[in-house]
C-alpha positions as semicolon CSV with decimal commas, in nm:
position;residue;x (nm);y (nm);z (nm)
1;M;13,921;4,927;11,211
2;N;13,947;4,818;10,848
3;L;13,681;4,589;10,708
4;I;13,689;4,374;10,398
5;R;13,347;4,258;10,287
6;P;13,219;4,070;9,981
7;D;12,973;4,274;9,777
8;S;12,822;4,121;9,463
9;S;13,137;3,913;9,401
10;T;13,353;4,225;9,437
11;L;13,565;4,280;9,745
12;S;13,602;4,620;9,895
13;I;13,789;4,764;10,186
14;F;13,673;5,047;10,410
15;V;13,952;5,273;10,529
16;P;13,942;5,569;10,767
17;F;13,922;5,896;10,573
18;K;13,863;6,246;10,711
19;D;13,551;6,226;10,931
20;G;13,435;5,881;10,823
21;Y;13,532;5,591;10,603
22;E;13,616;5,563;10,233
23;R;13,519;5,252;10,038
24;I;13,790;5,122;9,808
25;F;13,721;4,836;9,570
26;T;14,011;4,593;9,567
27;R;14,010;4,604;9,186
28;D;14,105;4,974;9,212
29;I;14,414;4,912;9,428
30;L;14,732;4,958;9,224
31;F;14,966;4,850;9,503
32;A;15,009;4,835;9,878
33;K;15,340;4,930;10,036
34;A;15,462;4,856;10,389
35;S;15,564;5,153;10,599
36;G;15,662;5,015;10,938
37;S;15,345;4,915;11,118
38;Y;15,137;5,102;10,858
39;T;15,035;5,020;10,501
40;L;15,010;5,269;10,217
41;I;14,742;5,179;9,962
42;Q;14,774;5,350;9,623
43;T;14,480;5,385;9,386
44;E;14,438;5,597;9,074
45;S;14,234;5,848;9,275
46;G;14,484;5,883;9,561
47;S;14,664;5,713;9,847
48;F;14,546;5,595;10,186
49;L;14,754;5,520;10,496
50;L;14,618;5,234;10,707
51;S;14,709;5,170;11,068
52;T;14,760;4,801;11,000
53;N;15,071;4,627;10,875
54;L;15,099;4,475;10,529
55;G;15,105;4,120;10,664
56;K;14,765;4,152;10,829
57;L;14,619;4,319;10,522
58;S;14,757;4,057;10,283
59;E;14,600;3,779;10,492
60;K;14,258;3,926;10,414
61;L;14,313;3,987;10,043
62;T;14,270;3,701;9,798
63;Q;14,581;3,547;9,646
64;A;14,409;3,535;9,308
65;T;14,388;3,915;9,310
66;F;14,708;4,018;9,489
67;L;15,066;3,904;9,468
68;R;15,322;3,993;9,733
69;V;15,668;4,067;9,597
70;H;16,006;4,137;9,752
71;K;16,071;4,490;9,872
72;S;16,325;4,554;9,595
73;Y;16,064;4,511;9,319
């Protein structure tokens, strides 16, 4: 399960990673890419594959922070 939670005016997402969860601040996300029913999140420190589709993830992210573009960007 992926959780998005406000923390001191900064949103973060917790994603499954190895034996636990990794906290990713939304400000550190470079882009998110759909991969079927999965979503690949790319940050400067690495990439994370989520078992949720891009549509569900984008519903939880603020429009002021993220912009969804066409797949041929």
